[in-house]
VOGU-3710 file (C-alpha; in Angstrom, 3 decimals, decimal comma):
1> missvlssti> 0,000/0,000/0,000  2,735/2,462/0,952  4,775/1,593/-2,113  1,856/2,445/-4,401  1,532/5,894/-2,857  5,233/6,673/-2,840  7,042/7,463/-6,026  9,518/4,947/-7,385  12,632/6,888/-6,300  11,683/7,058/-2,609
11> rpddifskfv> 12,578/4,003/-0,582  10,566/3,042/2,509  13,761/3,448/4,582  13,777/7,168/3,744  10,532/7,734/5,649  11,749/6,752/9,104  14,068/8,597/11,459  17,733/7,728/11,409  18,170/9,004/14,960  20,184/6,471/16,960
21> pegpfgrfln> 19,389/6,600/20,680  22,207/6,428/23,197  21,392/5,758/26,815  18,035/6,074/28,569  17,512/9,721/27,565  18,207/8,837/23,937  15,661/6,031/24,083  13,160/8,495/25,549  13,809/10,902/22,651  13,270/8,051/20,212
31> fplaripiil> 9,709/7,611/21,524  7,315/9,319/19,047  5,283/11,171/21,694  8,475/12,659/23,115  9,204/14,238/19,742  6,077/16,392/19,794  7,505/18,906/22,310  10,785/18,882/20,397  9,175/19,813/17,107  7,118/22,449/18,905
41> lffapilvvn> 10,416/24,061/19,905  11,218/24,382/16,210  7,787/25,860/15,421  7,432/28,079/18,500  9,356/31,171/17,313  7,368/31,324/14,078  4,038/30,781/15,833  4,795/33,373/18,523  5,690/36,035/15,952  2,594/35,053/13,978
51> sivvmqvien> 0,373/35,509/17,054  1,949/38,865/17,863  1,294/40,101/14,326  -2,317/38,983/14,555  -2,954/40,516/17,976  -1,029/43,754/17,551  -1,386/44,556/13,859  -4,253/42,800/12,120  -6,853/43,241/14,869  -6,260/47,006/14,815
61> leepiatvvd> -6,709/47,442/11,053  -9,872/48,207/9,134  -11,459/45,321/7,233  -10,258/45,590/3,617  -6,656/46,183/4,649  -6,788/43,610/7,455  -7,664/40,852/4,990  -4,773/41,761/2,692  -2,297/41,868/5,586  -3,630/38,534/6,862
71> vvrmaftipl> -3,102/36,891/3,459  0,442/38,287/3,278  1,108/37,047/6,816  0,014/33,528/5,875  2,037/33,689/2,652  5,116/34,098/4,845  4,096/31,843/7,742  3,397/28,651/5,776  6,785/28,523/3,977  8,564/29,363/7,237
81> lllsyhfycq> 6,822/26,461/8,992  7,753/24,130/6,129  11,382/25,276/6,312  11,334/24,781/10,069  10,039/21,231/9,643  12,703/20,558/7,026  15,358/21,854/9,468  13,908/19,631/12,231  14,126/16,549/10,001  17,687/17,378/8,938
91> sfekrdaiei> 19,027/18,223/12,392  17,127/15,893/14,703  15,878/12,916/12,706  18,888/12,851/10,336  16,726/12,366/7,235  15,265/14,303/4,340  11,742/15,646/4,784  10,332/13,683/1,863  6,741/14,155/3,033  6,908/17,836/2,060
101> ssegairqwl> 8,930/17,382/-1,130  7,467/18,213/-4,500  8,359/14,827/-5,985  5,103/13,082/-6,891  3,055/15,756/-5,113  0,455/16,204/-7,844  -0,247/12,483/-8,111  -0,446/12,102/-4,331  -2,700/15,160/-4,009  -5,044/13,813/-6,685
111> tgaiftavlv> -5,109/10,404/-5,009  -6,017/12,006/-1,681  -8,635/14,267/-3,253  -10,334/11,352/-5,040  -10,232/9,200/-1,901  -11,708/12,050/0,156  -14,453/12,708/-2,399  -15,421/9,023/-2,386  -15,569/8,981/1,416  -17,661/12,170/1,598
121> cgfislimvf> -20,071/10,869/-1,057  -20,312/7,560/0,788  -21,134/9,202/4,109  -23,694/11,534/2,539  -25,262/8,529/0,794  -25,537/6,718/4,120  -27,159/9,752/5,712  -29,624/9,956/2,805  -30,424/6,212/3,034  -31,416/6,632/6,675
131> gey> -33,492/9,718/5,837  -31,513/12,220/7,890  -30,287/14,417/5,020
//
């Protein structure tokens, strides 16, 4: 299943962390739930600046300008978060961030969109069959 979703040049070994734990603290860091606070440390500066811009700048602007500034803010925030995740994968997990690469992105996006559309249609059909729609 995974091999059909991944492109032919990505090996399954490239998906997993190459972090080698040493000692009890290293084994703790290898636990997936322990990595959530670590990745939050990578995202925190971007998210804090983002929140400050929203609270101090955008909330004090009039509506047409506030929307434009909000779109510009997101145009900078999303790439910064992606770069931060890429830096996390390179520095901590010792691997490439292939899940955000552009290789095979269109095919994977279309696969996900079709799968989602089928699921939504299926659930709506079930709701209609039971007369609740």
